[in-house]
N, C-alpha and C positions, 0 to 999 in steps of 0.2 A: 503494501501501499505506500502509496507517495505521501511524503509529508507536506503538509500545508505551509506554505511560505506566507507571512503576513508584512507586506512592504509599510512601514511608520516612516513619514518623513521626519527628519531631525527637526525641523521647524515645530510641527505638532509634538512631539514628544518635549520639547522644552518648554511649549505653553501648558502642557498637561502637570509637568513635574513643578510648573510655577504655581498653578492652581492647588496642587496637593498642597505644597509649603504655606500658601496664604491661608488655607483651611486649618492647616495644622499649628500653625503660628500663632493662630489667635487665640489659643486657650480658653479656659473656662474664665468668665467675668465673676469677680466676686465685688461684695459689698463692704468697704471699709466703715460703714456708718454701723456706729453700736448701736443693739438694739436697747428700745427704751424700757427701764426697769418699771415692775406692776408694783406700784404703792398699793399697801393695805388701805383697803376703804372704799377705792376708788374703782367702778366697773367701767368695763367698755361699754360704751353705747351700740347696740348693732343696730344697722341701716333698718327702716320701717321699710314695711312691704307697699308697694303702690297698692291703690284700692283696687285697679285692675288686673292685678297679678293673680292667676290660677295655678298652684302649683299641681304639674302633672307628672306622669313616668309612662314610659312605653313599655307597653307589654305586647310583645311579636312585632310584626310586620306593620300593623294596620290598626291597634288598637291603643290609645291612648286614654289613661284613666286617671281621674282627677283625685290628688292625695288630698282627700277632706272625709271625715265620717259622713254616713248618710244621714237623712233627717230622721229616720227610725232608730237610728243609734244613739241619736242625740237625745230625743223625746220618743220614750219606749211605747207611747200611746198611739204611734203613727206607725206602729210595725203592723204589717199586713199577717191577718190570722185565715186560715181556713181550717176549719175542725167539724168532723162528724162526732156529735156528741153520743155516746152510747146508750141505744134506747133500754134501757133496764125496765122493768114492769112499772114502775110510774116515776120518772125521774121529776126533780122539783128544779124549781129556777136556782136553786143555790148549787144543784149538782151541775149545770150548765155554766154557771158562774166559774164555780172552782174549775172546770175543765176548760173552759178557756182561757183563763189565766194561767196553768200550767207551762210552765217553760218561759213565761213572759217577763218575768223578773218581779212581777206583782203578786201580792196576797192579797185576800178579800179581809178586809176588817173583823175583827171580833164580832160576835154576834150583840147586838143592839137590840133590845126590846122593841124599839119602833121599827126596825129592817126585820124583825122574826117573820111579820106578816107578807113581806116580799119574800123571804127564802124559803118559805112553806107553800109557795104556790104553785101548780104543778106546771111543768113545762111544756108549752105547745109544740106540738107535732111540726109545723113550720120551723120551731129553733132548733131541732135535730141537725140541720145542717146549715152551718154558717158559713160564708166567704165564697172568694176572698173577700175580705173587708178589714178596714183598720180596727186595731184592738178597741179603740175608745168608741167607735162606732157598734162593734159587736156587744159591748156589756150595755151600751145603751138599749139596745135591741131587747137584749135579755131581761131587762129590767122592765122595760116599758115607759111610756109616757108620764106616769105617776109617780117617776123617782128621778132625781137628779145625781149626778155622779160625781164625786169629792175626791180629789186624788192627794195623798201624802207622798209627795216625791222622795223625802227624807227617807221615811218608811218603806217607800215603794208599797203603801197600801191604796187599795181603793173603796170606797164606802159608799154608800147610798142614803140620800135623805128623801123625804118625802119632798115632791115638787110644791112650791108654791102656788104655782098656777092651778092647779088640780083641787087643791084644798077649798073647802066650801066658806 
């Protein structure tokens, strides 16, 4: 097999050598300024985010995801529920309320004598399947228009009180 000979003019070789020498001769740039010492009690102020700034992350080739919690993650009553309440021989409203609140992060308030009337009511067959609907709306549907929903976000409890609009 014949050897391949490459002809490089001496002028091109000289230019190439000068270019390599210039690149390698620049070296690394270093800063001679001393870093500012951190004084105790003084915090570095972070730059505020612009009002129209939306943090996003790219997932895959075409998907952009906003880096913020969803509304239902911040307000648990906005989570969407789709439940089928088991048809026990005679389910009551309290059975339906407890079933809907499972895994929601909320619990039902302790039994209040005023609310015992609501809890003992039979659950209508129309309420055995709820959803998809917001948790807030599911609770109001189960209780009916004669009751108002009160939420204790600190204790994550939901309570019902008689509606003032229905009282005589």
